[in-house]
C-alpha positions in Angstrom: 53.6 28.9 104.4 53.7 31.2 107.4 57.3 32.3 107.0 56.7 33.5 103.4 53.5 35.3 104.2 55.1 37.1 107.2 58.2 38.1 105.2 56.0 39.3 102.3 53.9 41.4 104.7 57.0 42.9 106.5 60.0 42.4 104.2 62.3 44.7 106.2 61.6 42.9 109.5 64.9 41.1 110.4 63.2 38.3 112.3 60.9 37.5 109.3 63.9 37.6 107.0 65.7 35.1 109.1 62.7 32.9 109.5 62.0 33.0 105.7 65.6 32.2 104.9 65.6 29.2 107.3 62.5 27.9 105.6 64.2 28.0 102.2 67.9 27.2 102.7 67.3 23.4 102.9 65.0 23.4 99.9 67.2 22.6 96.8 64.6 24.2 94.5 65.2 27.6 96.1 67.7 29.5 94.0 71.0 30.6 95.5 70.2 34.1 94.3 67.1 34.3 96.4 69.0 33.2 99.5 71.8 35.7 98.9 69.2 38.4 98.4 67.7 37.6 101.8 71.2 37.7 103.4 71.9 41.1 101.8 68.5 42.4 102.8 69.2 41.4 106.4 72.5 43.2 106.3 70.7 46.5 105.8 67.8 45.8 108.2 67.2 48.0 111.3 68.1 45.4 113.9 71.1 46.0 116.1 72.1 42.3 115.7 71.8 42.4 111.8 75.6 41.8 111.3 75.7 38.8 113.6 72.4 37.4 112.2 73.7 37.9 108.7 76.8 35.9 109.6 74.6 33.2 111.0 72.7 33.0 107.7 76.0 32.9 105.7 77.1 30.0 107.9 73.9 28.1 107.3 74.2 28.8 103.6 77.8 27.4 103.7 76.6 24.3 105.4 73.4 23.5 103.7 74.3 24.7 100.2 78.0 24.1 99.9 78.0 21.1 102.3 81.0 22.5 104.1 80.7 21.9 107.8 84.2 23.1 108.8 83.9 26.4 107.0 80.5 26.9 108.4 81.8 26.3 111.9 84.6 28.8 111.4 81.9 31.3 110.3 79.8 30.6 113.4 82.8 31.0 115.7 83.7 34.4 114.1 80.1 35.5 114.6 80.1 34.4 118.2 83.4 36.2 118.9 81.8 39.4 117.7 78.6 38.9 119.5 77.8 35.8 121.7 74.2 35.9 120.7 72.2 32.8 121.7 70.4 32.3 118.4 73.8 31.9 116.7 74.8 29.2 119.2 71.5 27.4 118.6 72.0 27.5 114.8 75.6 26.2 115.2 74.5 23.5 117.5 71.9 22.4 115.0 74.4 21.8 112.2 76.7 20.1 114.6 73.9 17.8 115.6 72.9 17.1 111.9 76.5 16.4 110.9 77.3 14.2 113.8 79.8 16.6 115.4 78.3 16.4 118.8 81.6 17.2 120.5 81.7 20.6 118.8 78.5 21.7 120.6 80.1 21.2 124.0 83.2 23.1 122.8 81.2 26.0 121.6 79.1 26.1 124.8 82.3 26.2 126.9 84.1 28.7 124.6 81.2 31.2 124.5 79.6 30.7 128.0 76.5 28.7 127.0 77.0 25.9 129.6 
C-alpha cells in the first residue's frame, strides 16, 4: 500500500498524512483512534493549509464514519469559508456524488467560485 509506506517514511508530511487518512477512512477495520490521531497529526504539520486540510479530514470522518452527510457538508462549508482551497471542494463534491446530493455540488461551486 503506497499511502501507508509514504506516510511511514515521512510521517510529518501533510500530503502523506492526508493520503494515508483517505486510504483508511472508508475501511471499517481501521480504528477511529487511528483516524483521529492522523487528524491531530495534520493539525500540527508544517503546511500553511493544515487547518483547512484538517477540517476536510474531519468532514470526511463525519461522513464516512458517522454517516452524517448534512453535518459533513456544514463542516466543508466552514472550511471553504476560511480558505476556498480546491482540494476541499473536490472532497465535498465526492461525498455529494456518493450520497446522491448532486445539486449541492453546483451550490458549492457557485458559492465558492469553482464554476
